[in-house]
C-alpha angles and dihedrals in degrees: 000000000000103000095181090055092050091049090052089056088061127213111322143150092304103026132068132174125215126178087202138338107254098169131027090200094054096046090051088076091060092046094054091041089058093045092048092052126034099311125258152197132257114208108204116197093040122110121222090258090057096254114144111241099162132221120277099194113019093181092057091048091049090049092052093049094044091049090050091050095047105033106027100035124074119225088028118247131219113221119202115218132210127179116211129176116220118182088344092306124114117238117191115211117201114189126200115192125218106270132232090197098069137194102052119189131211122209118234128210091274090055093252121139121232135177118235129192130195113244115177104308096339135087102220133185107263119237124232088258094054091046090052091048090051091050095046094047088060093053121089092226112112121225119237121201112234111181105206122164089275093058092045091051090051094051092045090051091050091052089055102037106021095223143039138191126216090251092052092048093047089053093043094056097028088236132147113259091247094056093044089049092051092053092048091050089051093050092048090052093050091050096248098112131043117208120219113197132181136155089268107041149357125217140159136229134185116265113247103234095184 
């Protein structure tokens, strides 16, 4: 594993830097976000700017991450650890594999469980739509595309405007949020729509099949 090359990539959807683990509860959000997406690696001993600080006590760092994975993640996760020396400094790598038991939840300070999803270099709170997509992708039931008037209106709208939110789609079709949400989830699962989620908004675009 080339740590310097990873550091040069910068934090992204499957890579996160931590100088040290200060809270098992807080890091649990990152662990479940990795598991709910494509998996990822935590590099401990690396500052946010990519500078190599090194780990002082690798056993303590492993304990904090393992506690996060076992106590504050549901279903529990099993991190894999690797210790690598870079410029005489120890970097601890904690890898979380993509999970087949999605969605995973992390417990907050009020002992409530929330789903997180990795978007670019952030672990964001998953929307109801993303949670439904994660659940449905784990089921063995295939998704069939049924282009009713509602689906056709959505695709026509996207051709004209490029993007749409759940609220806009619900208004466009005069549908209840729940029905509009179900259609959007179905179209994401069949590869027709692409979700775009951030801490501020969620919208959907058509997948470019070219």
